[in-house]
PDB file of N, CA, C and O in Angstrom:
ATOM      1  N   UNK A   1      53.812-163.636 130.847  1.00  0.00           N
ATOM      2  CA  UNK A   1      52.839-164.657 130.345  1.00  0.00           C
ATOM      3  C   UNK A   1      52.438-164.441 128.916  1.00  0.00           C
ATOM      4  O   UNK A   1      51.539-165.132 128.437  1.00  0.00           O
ATOM      5  N   UNK A   2      53.019-163.568 128.241  1.00  0.00           N
ATOM      6  CA  UNK A   2      52.868-163.226 126.888  1.00  0.00           C
ATOM      7  C   UNK A   2      53.104-164.492 125.959  1.00  0.00           C
ATOM      8  O   UNK A   2      52.375-164.704 124.990  1.00  0.00           O
ATOM      9  N   UNK A   3      54.069-165.247 126.274  1.00  0.00           N
ATOM     10  CA  UNK A   3      54.535-166.232 125.507  1.00  0.00           C
ATOM     11  C   UNK A   3      53.913-167.596 125.937  1.00  0.00           C
ATOM     12  O   UNK A   3      54.164-168.656 125.364  1.00  0.00           O
ATOM     13  N   UNK A   4      53.115-167.467 126.957  1.00  0.00           N
ATOM     14  CA  UNK A   4      52.565-168.845 127.454  1.00  0.00           C
ATOM     15  C   UNK A   4      51.578-169.547 126.485  1.00  0.00           C
ATOM     16  O   UNK A   4      50.851-168.819 125.808  1.00  0.00           O
ATOM     17  N   UNK A   5      51.489-170.817 126.362  1.00  0.00           N
ATOM     18  CA  UNK A   5      50.548-171.437 125.483  1.00  0.00           C
ATOM     19  C   UNK A   5      50.061-172.665 126.297  1.00  0.00           C
ATOM     20  O   UNK A   5      50.611-173.109 127.305  1.00  0.00           O
ATOM     21  N   UNK A   6      48.860-173.179 125.656  1.00  0.00           N
ATOM     22  CA  UNK A   6      48.434-174.319 126.292  1.00  0.00           C
ATOM     23  C   UNK A   6      49.318-175.537 125.533  1.00  0.00           C
ATOM     24  O   UNK A   6      49.866-175.415 124.437  1.00  0.00           O
ATOM     25  N   UNK A   7      49.323-176.548 126.244  1.00  0.00           N
ATOM     26  CA  UNK A   7      50.023-177.543 125.809  1.00  0.00           C
ATOM     27  C   UNK A   7      49.074-178.692 125.167  1.00  0.00           C
ATOM     28  O   UNK A   7      49.497-179.465 124.307  1.00  0.00           O
ATOM     29  N   UNK A   8      47.861-178.724 125.628  1.00  0.00           N
ATOM     30  CA  UNK A   8      46.786-179.599 124.802  1.00  0.00           C
ATOM     31  C   UNK A   8      45.563-178.838 124.631  1.00  0.00           C
ATOM     32  O   UNK A   8      44.994-178.377 125.620  1.00  0.00           O
ATOM     33  N   UNK A   9      45.142-178.680 123.536  1.00  0.00           N
ATOM     34  CA  UNK A   9      43.908-178.135 123.119  1.00  0.00           C
ATOM     35  C   UNK A   9      42.767-178.961 123.559  1.00  0.00           C
ATOM     36  O   UNK A   9      42.378-179.988 123.002  1.00  0.00           O
ATOM     37  N   UNK A  10      42.334-178.481 124.478  1.00  0.00           N
ATOM     38  CA  UNK A  10      41.102-179.096 125.111  1.00  0.00           C
ATOM     39  C   UNK A  10      40.179-177.976 125.627  1.00  0.00           C
ATOM     40  O   UNK A  10      40.676-177.007 126.201  1.00  0.00           O
ATOM     41  N   UNK A  11      38.775-178.085 125.428  1.00  0.00           N
ATOM     42  CA  UNK A  11      37.892-177.252 126.102  1.00  0.00           C
ATOM     43  C   UNK A  11      36.423-177.748 126.480  1.00  0.00           C
ATOM     44  O   UNK A  11      36.211-178.949 126.309  1.00  0.00           O
ATOM     45  N   UNK A  12      35.486-177.033 126.927  1.00  0.00           N
ATOM     46  CA  UNK A  12      34.472-177.476 127.319  1.00  0.00           C
ATOM     47  C   UNK A  12      33.471-177.857 126.130  1.00  0.00           C
ATOM     48  O   UNK A  12      33.526-177.337 125.016  1.00  0.00           O
ATOM     49  N   UNK A  13      32.529-178.854 126.524  1.00  0.00           N
ATOM     50  CA  UNK A  13      31.685-179.205 125.461  1.00  0.00           C
ATOM     51  C   UNK A  13      30.611-178.619 125.181  1.00  0.00           C
ATOM     52  O   UNK A  13      30.067-178.775 124.087  1.00  0.00           O
ATOM     53  N   UNK A  14      30.075-177.765 126.224  1.00  0.00           N
ATOM     54  CA  UNK A  14      28.833-176.747 126.136  1.00  0.00           C
ATOM     55  C   UNK A  14      29.498-175.381 125.869  1.00  0.00           C
ATOM     56  O   UNK A  14      30.693-175.173 125.660  1.00  0.00           O
ATOM     57  N   UNK A  15      28.397-174.416 125.923  1.00  0.00           N
ATOM     58  CA  UNK A  15      28.774-173.165 125.631  1.00  0.00           C
ATOM     59  C   UNK A  15      28.939-172.318 127.064  1.00  0.00           C
ATOM     60  O   UNK A  15      29.022-171.091 127.026  1.00  0.00           O
ATOM     61  N   UNK A  16      28.980-173.027 128.291  1.00  0.00           N
ATOM     62  CA  UNK A  16      29.014-172.456 129.469  1.00  0.00           C
ATOM     63  C   UNK A  16      30.467-171.956 129.673  1.00  0.00           C
ATOM     64  O   UNK A  16      31.429-172.682 129.420  1.00  0.00           O
ATOM     65  N   UNK A  17      30.579-170.847 130.080  1.00  0.00           N
ATOM     66  CA  UNK A  17      31.900-170.079 130.261  1.00  0.00           C
ATOM     67  C   UNK A  17      32.528-170.604 131.590  1.00  0.00           C
ATOM     68  O   UNK A  17      33.709-170.905 131.763  1.00  0.00           O
ATOM     69  N   UNK A  18      31.627-170.650 132.390  1.00  0.00           N
ATOM     70  CA  UNK A  18      32.274-171.108 133.967  1.00  0.00           C
ATOM     71  C   UNK A  18      31.188-171.926 134.747  1.00  0.00           C
ATOM     72  O   UNK A  18      29.976-171.829 134.550  1.00  0.00           O
ATOM     73  N   UNK A  19      31.815-172.774 135.692  1.00  0.00           N
ATOM     74  CA  UNK A  19      30.833-173.375 136.527  1.00  0.00           C
ATOM     75  C   UNK A  19      30.640-173.165 138.017  1.00  0.00           C
ATOM     76  O   UNK A  19      30.217-173.917 138.895  1.00  0.00           O
ATOM     77  N   UNK A  20      31.130-171.769 138.039  1.00  0.00           N
ATOM     78  CA  UNK A  20      31.391-171.062 139.441  1.00  0.00           C
ATOM     79  C   UNK A  20      30.118-170.928 140.217  1.00  0.00           C
ATOM     80  O   UNK A  20      30.087-171.122 141.433  1.00  0.00           O
ATOM     81  N   UNK A  21      29.097-170.604 139.531  1.00  0.00           N
ATOM     82  CA  UNK A  21      27.663-170.608 140.208  1.00  0.00           C
ATOM     83  C   UNK A  21      27.380-172.094 140.848  1.00  0.00           C
ATOM     84  O   UNK A  21      27.038-172.253 142.019  1.00  0.00           O
ATOM     85  N   UNK A  22      27.552-173.037 140.012  1.00  0.00           N
ATOM     86  CA  UNK A  22      27.338-174.546 140.344  1.00  0.00           C
ATOM     87  C   UNK A  22      28.275-174.799 141.619  1.00  0.00           C
ATOM     88  O   UNK A  22      27.823-175.208 142.689  1.00  0.00           O
ATOM     89  N   UNK A  23      29.396-174.564 141.434  1.00  0.00           N
ATOM     90  CA  UNK A  23      30.316-174.936 142.679  1.00  0.00           C
ATOM     91  C   UNK A  23      29.933-174.007 144.004  1.00  0.00           C
ATOM     92  O   UNK A  23      30.078-174.458 145.140  1.00  0.00           O
ATOM     93  N   UNK A  24      29.464-172.760 143.768  1.00  0.00           N
ATOM     94  CA  UNK A  24      29.115-172.085 145.074  1.00  0.00           C
ATOM     95  C   UNK A  24      27.912-172.580 145.585  1.00  0.00           C
ATOM     96  O   UNK A  24      27.740-172.577 146.804  1.00  0.00           O
ATOM     97  N   UNK A  25      26.978-173.044 144.754  1.00  0.00           N
ATOM     98  CA  UNK A  25      25.704-173.776 145.358  1.00  0.00           C
ATOM     99  C   UNK A  25      25.909-175.056 145.924  1.00  0.00           C
ATOM    100  O   UNK A  25      25.185-175.448 146.840  1.00  0.00           O
ATOM    101  N   UNK A  26      26.974-175.855 145.390  1.00  0.00           N
ATOM    102  CA  UNK A  26      27.316-177.293 146.086  1.00  0.00           C
ATOM    103  C   UNK A  26      28.015-177.013 147.221  1.00  0.00           C
ATOM    104  O   UNK A  26      27.784-177.814 148.128  1.00  0.00           O
ATOM    105  N   UNK A  27      28.978-175.938 147.541  1.00  0.00           N
ATOM    106  CA  UNK A  27      29.483-175.823 148.574  1.00  0.00           C
ATOM    107  C   UNK A  27      28.797-175.440 149.710  1.00  0.00           C
ATOM    108  O   UNK A  27      29.109-175.756 150.858  1.00  0.00           O
ATOM    109  N   UNK A  28      27.644-174.601 149.303  1.00  0.00           N
ATOM    110  CA  UNK A  28      26.700-173.796 150.295  1.00  0.00           C
ATOM    111  C   UNK A  28      25.931-175.172 150.991  1.00  0.00           C
ATOM    112  O   UNK A  28      25.737-175.389 152.187  1.00  0.00           O
ATOM    113  N   UNK A  29      25.591-175.958 149.893  1.00  0.00           N
ATOM    114  CA  UNK A  29      24.567-177.250 150.342  1.00  0.00           C
ATOM    115  C   UNK A  29      25.431-178.079 151.483  1.00  0.00           C
ATOM    116  O   UNK A  29      24.865-178.512 152.487  1.00  0.00           O
ATOM    117  N   UNK A  30      26.832-178.264 151.252  1.00  0.00           N
ATOM    118  CA  UNK A  30      27.586-178.916 152.034  1.00  0.00           C
ATOM    119  C   UNK A  30      27.762-178.305 153.296  1.00  0.00           C
ATOM    120  O   UNK A  30      27.746-178.993 154.317  1.00  0.00           O
ATOM    121  N   UNK A  31      27.933-177.047 153.328  1.00  0.00           N
ATOM    122  CA  UNK A  31      28.055-176.528 154.568  1.00  0.00           C
ATOM    123  C   UNK A  31      26.860-176.514 155.477  1.00  0.00           C
ATOM    124  O   UNK A  31      26.961-176.582 156.702  1.00  0.00           O
ATOM    125  N   UNK A  32      25.625-176.415 154.768  1.00  0.00           N
ATOM    126  CA  UNK A  32      24.305-176.662 155.427  1.00  0.00           C
ATOM    127  C   UNK A  32      24.138-177.829 156.032  1.00  0.00           C
ATOM    128  O   UNK A  32      23.636-177.903 157.154  1.00  0.00           O
ATOM    129  N   UNK A  33      24.617-179.060 155.225  1.00  0.00           N
ATOM    130  CA  UNK A  33      24.441-180.303 155.579  1.00  0.00           C
ATOM    131  C   UNK A  33      25.283-180.651 156.743  1.00  0.00           C
ATOM    132  O   UNK A  33      24.837-181.365 157.641  1.00  0.00           O
ATOM    133  N   UNK A  34      26.601-180.128 156.764  1.00  0.00           N
ATOM    134  CA  UNK A  34      27.493-180.168 157.737  1.00  0.00           C
ATOM    135  C   UNK A  34      26.954-179.586 159.126  1.00  0.00           C
ATOM    136  O   UNK A  34      27.022-180.189 160.197  1.00  0.00           O
ATOM    137  N   UNK A  35      26.436-178.386 158.942  1.00  0.00           N
ATOM    138  CA  UNK A  35      25.798-177.896 160.304  1.00  0.00           C
ATOM    139  C   UNK A  35      24.641-178.493 160.777  1.00  0.00           C
ATOM    140  O   UNK A  35      24.423-178.377 161.983  1.00  0.00           O
ATOM    141  N   UNK A  36      23.728-179.204 159.986  1.00  0.00           N
ATOM    142  CA  UNK A  36      22.779-180.113 160.380  1.00  0.00           C
ATOM    143  C   UNK A  36      23.209-181.091 161.102  1.00  0.00           C
ATOM    144  O   UNK A  36      22.791-181.304 162.239  1.00  0.00           O
ATOM    145  N   UNK A  37      24.231-181.900 160.425  1.00  0.00           N
ATOM    146  CA  UNK A  37      24.719-183.055 161.087  1.00  0.00           C
ATOM    147  C   UNK A  37      25.514-182.877 162.501  1.00  0.00           C
ATOM    148  O   UNK A  37      25.622-183.777 163.334  1.00  0.00           O
ATOM    149  N   UNK A  38      26.011-181.662 162.620  1.00  0.00           N
ATOM    150  CA  UNK A  38      26.681-181.301 163.913  1.00  0.00           C
ATOM    151  C   UNK A  38      25.442-180.883 164.987  1.00  0.00           C
ATOM    152  O   UNK A  38      25.597-181.169 166.174  1.00  0.00           O
ATOM    153  N   UNK A  39      24.434-180.323 164.624  1.00  0.00           N
ATOM    154  CA  UNK A  39      23.343-180.088 165.460  1.00  0.00           C
ATOM    155  C   UNK A  39      22.709-181.187 166.017  1.00  0.00           C
ATOM    156  O   UNK A  39      22.354-181.243 167.194  1.00  0.00           O
ATOM    157  N   UNK A  40      22.531-182.238 165.023  1.00  0.00           N
ATOM    158  CA  UNK A  40      21.963-183.488 165.394  1.00  0.00           C
ATOM    159  C   UNK A  40      22.820-184.377 166.220  1.00  0.00           C
ATOM    160  O   UNK A  40      22.359-185.195 167.016  1.00  0.00           O
ATOM    161  N   UNK A  41      24.217-184.166 165.977  1.00  0.00           N
ATOM    162  CA  UNK A  41      25.032-185.043 166.688  1.00  0.00           C
ATOM    163  C   UNK A  41      25.326-184.703 168.156  1.00  0.00           C
ATOM    164  O   UNK A  41      25.513-185.548 169.031  1.00  0.00           O
ATOM    165  N   UNK A  42      25.345-183.451 168.320  1.00  0.00           N
ATOM    166  CA  UNK A  42      25.800-182.992 169.612  1.00  0.00           C
ATOM    167  C   UNK A  42      27.218-183.151 169.995  1.00  0.00           C
ATOM    168  O   UNK A  42      28.143-182.613 169.385  1.00  0.00           O
ATOM    169  N   UNK A  43      27.361-183.956 171.092  1.00  0.00           N
ATOM    170  CA  UNK A  43      28.831-184.016 171.401  1.00  0.00           C
ATOM    171  C   UNK A  43      29.439-185.417 170.755  1.00  0.00           C
ATOM    172  O   UNK A  43      30.644-185.673 170.753  1.00  0.00           O
ATOM    173  N   UNK A  44      28.473-186.235 170.240  1.00  0.00           N
ATOM    174  CA  UNK A  44      29.069-187.566 169.648  1.00  0.00           C
ATOM    175  C   UNK A  44      29.624-187.315 168.082  1.00  0.00           C
ATOM    176  O   UNK A  44      28.858-187.212 167.124  1.00  0.00           O
ATOM    177  N   UNK A  45      30.716-187.255 168.010  1.00  0.00           N
ATOM    178  CA  UNK A  45      31.542-186.972 166.664  1.00  0.00           C
ATOM    179  C   UNK A  45      31.982-188.411 166.168  1.00  0.00           C
ATOM    180  O   UNK A  45      33.049-188.473 165.558  1.00  0.00           O
ATOM    181  N   UNK A  46      31.365-189.403 166.344  1.00  0.00           N
ATOM    182  CA  UNK A  46      31.966-190.831 165.880  1.00  0.00           C
ATOM    183  C   UNK A  46      31.441-190.997 164.492  1.00  0.00           C
ATOM    184  O   UNK A  46      32.038-191.747 163.720  1.00  0.00           O
ATOM    185  N   UNK A  47      30.418-190.386 164.135  1.00  0.00           N
ATOM    186  CA  UNK A  47      29.799-190.694 162.728  1.00  0.00           C
ATOM    187  C   UNK A  47      30.565-189.875 161.667  1.00  0.00           C
ATOM    188  O   UNK A  47      31.335-188.964 161.972  1.00  0.00           O
ATOM    189  N   UNK A  48      30.304-190.261 160.394  1.00  0.00           N
ATOM    190  CA  UNK A  48      30.698-189.712 159.259  1.00  0.00           C
ATOM    191  C   UNK A  48      30.127-188.375 158.905  1.00  0.00           C
ATOM    192  O   UNK A  48      28.924-188.221 159.115  1.00  0.00           O
ATOM    193  N   UNK A  49      30.797-187.413 158.413  1.00  0.00           N
ATOM    194  CA  UNK A  49      30.147-186.256 157.942  1.00  0.00           C
ATOM    195  C   UNK A  49      29.911-186.292 156.468  1.00  0.00           C
ATOM    196  O   UNK A  49      30.509-187.021 155.677  1.00  0.00           O
ATOM    197  N   UNK A  50      28.920-185.374 156.166  1.00  0.00           N
ATOM    198  CA  UNK A  50      28.514-185.344 154.709  1.00  0.00           C
ATOM    199  C   UNK A  50      29.713-185.215 153.667  1.00  0.00           C
ATOM    200  O   UNK A  50      30.706-184.568 154.000  1.00  0.00           O
ATOM    201  N   UNK A  51      29.652-185.737 152.582  1.00  0.00           N
ATOM    202  CA  UNK A  51      30.619-185.485 151.585  1.00  0.00           C
ATOM    203  C   UNK A  51      29.977-184.948 150.415  1.00  0.00           C
ATOM    204  O   UNK A  51      28.829-185.251 150.088  1.00  0.00           O
ATOM    205  N   UNK A  52      30.820-184.038 149.695  1.00  0.00           N
ATOM    206  CA  UNK A  52      30.270-183.018 148.668  1.00  0.00           C
ATOM    207  C   UNK A  52      29.599-183.960 147.569  1.00  0.00           C
ATOM    208  O   UNK A  52      28.627-183.519 146.956  1.00  0.00           O
ATOM    209  N   UNK A  53      30.011-185.054 147.337  1.00  0.00           N
ATOM    210  CA  UNK A  53      29.489-185.933 146.366  1.00  0.00           C
ATOM    211  C   UNK A  53      28.037-186.379 146.834  1.00  0.00           C
ATOM    212  O   UNK A  53      27.164-186.488 145.973  1.00  0.00           O
ATOM    213  N   UNK A  54      27.767-186.623 148.072  1.00  0.00           N
ATOM    214  CA  UNK A  54      26.446-186.890 148.414  1.00  0.00           C
ATOM    215  C   UNK A  54      25.446-185.625 148.338  1.00  0.00           C
ATOM    216  O   UNK A  54      24.229-185.765 148.211  1.00  0.00           O
ATOM    217  N   UNK A  55      26.007-184.541 148.417  1.00  0.00           N
ATOM    218  CA  UNK A  55      25.196-183.270 148.397  1.00  0.00           C
ATOM    219  C   UNK A  55      24.793-182.762 146.998  1.00  0.00           C
ATOM    220  O   UNK A  55      23.696-182.240 146.797  1.00  0.00           O
ATOM    221  N   UNK A  56      25.692-182.929 146.070  1.00  0.00           N
ATOM    222  CA  UNK A  56      25.647-182.279 144.815  1.00  0.00           C
ATOM    223  C   UNK A  56      26.154-183.338 143.812  1.00  0.00           C
ATOM    224  O   UNK A  56      26.928-184.247 144.112  1.00  0.00           O
ATOM    225  N   UNK A  57      25.624-183.117 142.574  1.00  0.00           N
ATOM    226  CA  UNK A  57      25.931-184.003 141.302  1.00  0.00           C
ATOM    227  C   UNK A  57      26.888-183.162 140.248  1.00  0.00           C
ATOM    228  O   UNK A  57      26.465-182.229 139.564  1.00  0.00           O
ATOM    229  N   UNK A  58      28.107-183.599 140.232  1.00  0.00           N
ATOM    230  CA  UNK A  58      29.003-183.135 139.239  1.00  0.00           C
ATOM    231  C   UNK A  58      28.427-183.131 137.854  1.00  0.00           C
ATOM    232  O   UNK A  58      28.607-182.170 137.107  1.00  0.00           O
ATOM    233  N   UNK A  59      27.852-184.014 137.557  1.00  0.00           N
ATOM    234  CA  UNK A  59      27.134-184.087 136.247  1.00  0.00           C
ATOM    235  C   UNK A  59      25.975-183.342 135.886  1.00  0.00           C
ATOM    236  O   UNK A  59      25.421-183.469 134.794  1.00  0.00           O
ATOM    237  N   UNK A  60      25.570-182.505 136.857  1.00  0.00           N
ATOM    238  CA  UNK A  60      24.420-181.716 136.602  1.00  0.00           C
ATOM    239  C   UNK A  60      25.003-180.251 136.422  1.00  0.00           C
ATOM    240  O   UNK A  60      24.204-179.368 136.112  1.00  0.00           O
ATOM    241  N   UNK A  61      26.261-179.955 136.584  1.00  0.00           N
ATOM    242  CA  UNK A  61      26.857-178.637 136.434  1.00  0.00           C
ATOM    243  C   UNK A  61      26.621-178.238 134.979  1.00  0.00           C
ATOM    244  O   UNK A  61      26.276-179.011 134.086  1.00  0.00           O
ATOM    245  N   UNK A  62      26.848-176.958 134.862  1.00  0.00           N
ATOM    246  CA  UNK A  62      26.641-176.431 133.479  1.00  0.00           C
ATOM    247  C   UNK A  62      27.735-176.885 132.224  1.00  0.00           C
ATOM    248  O   UNK A  62      27.422-177.107 131.054  1.00  0.00           O
ATOM    249  N   UNK A  63      28.926-176.943 132.745  1.00  0.00           N
ATOM    250  CA  UNK A  63      29.956-177.561 131.747  1.00  0.00           C
ATOM    251  C   UNK A  63      29.931-179.019 131.646  1.00  0.00           C
ATOM    252  O   UNK A  63      29.958-179.643 132.707  1.00  0.00           O
ATOM    253  N   UNK A  64      29.890-179.592 130.665  1.00  0.00           N
ATOM    254  CA  UNK A  64      29.613-180.979 130.492  1.00  0.00           C
ATOM    255  C   UNK A  64      30.896-181.583 130.484  1.00  0.00           C
ATOM    256  O   UNK A  64      30.964-182.486 129.651  1.00  0.00           O
ATOM    257  N   UNK A  65      31.943-181.390 131.134  1.00  0.00           N
ATOM    258  CA  UNK A  65      33.270-181.988 131.001  1.00  0.00           C
ATOM    259  C   UNK A  65      34.167-181.190 129.892  1.00  0.00           C
ATOM    260  O   UNK A  65      33.865-180.066 129.490  1.00  0.00           O
ATOM    261  N   UNK A  66      35.246-181.882 129.477  1.00  0.00           N
ATOM    262  CA  UNK A  66      36.116-181.264 128.654  1.00  0.00           C
ATOM    263  C   UNK A  66      36.175-182.387 127.332  1.00  0.00           C
ATOM    264  O   UNK A  66      35.764-183.545 127.408  1.00  0.00           O
ATOM    265  N   UNK A  67      36.727-181.818 126.234  1.00  0.00           N
ATOM    266  CA  UNK A  67      36.978-182.763 125.104  1.00  0.00           C
ATOM    267  C   UNK A  67      38.353-182.219 124.553  1.00  0.00           C
ATOM    268  O   UNK A  67      38.758-181.058 124.606  1.00  0.00           O
ATOM    269  N   UNK A  68      39.014-183.390 123.980  1.00  0.00           N
ATOM    270  CA  UNK A  68      40.289-182.808 123.349  1.00  0.00           C
ATOM    271  C   UNK A  68      40.107-182.729 122.139  1.00  0.00           C
ATOM    272  O   UNK A  68      39.438-183.644 121.657  1.00  0.00           O
ATOM    273  N   UNK A  69      40.559-181.752 121.287  1.00  0.00           N
ATOM    274  CA  UNK A  69      40.404-181.351 119.904  1.00  0.00           C
ATOM    275  C   UNK A  69      41.691-181.810 119.029  1.00  0.00           C
ATOM    276  O   UNK A  69      42.826-181.379 119.234  1.00  0.00           O
ATOM    277  N   UNK A  70      41.342-182.761 118.011  1.00  0.00           N
ATOM    278  CA  UNK A  70      42.553-183.362 117.245  1.00  0.00           C
ATOM    279  C   UNK A  70      42.731-182.198 116.106  1.00  0.00           C
ATOM    280  O   UNK A  70      41.783-181.608 115.587  1.00  0.00           O
ATOM    281  N   UNK A  71      43.957-181.997 115.842  1.00  0.00           N
ATOM    282  CA  UNK A  71      44.191-181.071 114.695  1.00  0.00           C
ATOM    283  C   UNK A  71      43.777-179.697 114.843  1.00  0.00           C
ATOM    284  O   UNK A  71      43.479-179.075 113.823  1.00  0.00           O
ATOM    285  N   UNK A  72      43.710-179.079 116.084  1.00  0.00           N
ATOM    286  CA  UNK A  72      43.130-177.870 116.504  1.00  0.00           C
ATOM    287  C   UNK A  72      44.166-176.801 115.761  1.00  0.00           C
ATOM    288  O   UNK A  72      45.364-177.032 115.595  1.00  0.00           O
ATOM    289  N   UNK A  73      43.461-175.552 115.332  1.00  0.00           N
ATOM    290  CA  UNK A  73      44.248-174.487 114.632  1.00  0.00           C
ATOM    291  C   UNK A  73      45.101-173.825 115.804  1.00  0.00           C
ATOM    292  O   UNK A  73      44.804-174.035 116.980  1.00  0.00           O
ATOM    293  N   UNK A  74      46.045-173.112 115.479  1.00  0.00           N
ATOM    294  CA  UNK A  74      47.047-172.304 116.518  1.00  0.00           C
ATOM    295  C   UNK A  74      46.316-171.368 117.296  1.00  0.00           C
ATOM    296  O   UNK A  74      46.918-170.927 118.275  1.00  0.00           O
ATOM    297  N   UNK A  75      45.039-170.916 117.074  1.00  0.00           N
ATOM    298  CA  UNK A  75      44.498-169.981 117.903  1.00  0.00           C
ATOM    299  C   UNK A  75      43.885-170.730 119.287  1.00  0.00           C
ATOM    300  O   UNK A  75      43.717-170.193 120.381  1.00  0.00           O
ATOM    301  N   UNK A  76      43.645-171.913 118.971  1.00  0.00           N
ATOM    302  CA  UNK A  76      43.035-172.839 120.306  1.00  0.00           C
ATOM    303  C   UNK A  76      44.333-173.076 121.259  1.00  0.00           C
ATOM    304  O   UNK A  76      44.108-173.590 122.355  1.00  0.00           O
ATOM    305  N   UNK A  77      45.505-172.783 120.967  1.00  0.00           N
ATOM    306  CA  UNK A  77      46.612-172.969 121.808  1.00  0.00           C
ATOM    307  C   UNK A  77      47.013-171.670 122.662  1.00  0.00           C
ATOM    308  O   UNK A  77      47.873-171.699 123.542  1.00  0.00           O
ATOM    309  N   UNK A  78      46.228-170.441 122.268  1.00  0.00           N
ATOM    310  CA  UNK A  78      46.546-169.181 123.155  1.00  0.00           C
ATOM    311  C   UNK A  78      45.879-169.288 124.302  1.00  0.00           C
ATOM    312  O   UNK A  78      44.873-169.995 124.356  1.00  0.00           O
ATOM    313  N   UNK A  79      46.240-168.749 125.154  1.00  0.00           N
ATOM    314  CA  UNK A  79      45.621-168.528 126.543  1.00  0.00           C
ATOM    315  C   UNK A  79      44.817-167.261 126.577  1.00  0.00           C
ATOM    316  O   UNK A  79      44.246-166.920 127.612  1.00  0.00           O
TER     317      UNK A  79
END
């Protein structure tokens, strides 16, 4: 992997290094909502289960998306 390079220079808009904590919280909230809906339903499984978009908001995560850098220097192509 010493010769691997990024094909497109893009990076996060903010200084957040990772969104891992936000993803962990979102999946935990989804599992809680699923358990609640299962306990309320009992044996009736015809209704819809919660979706992750209903439980958490992707736009509230630390990293505010990615942006493309025009004319980026060579150091931004390194992994």
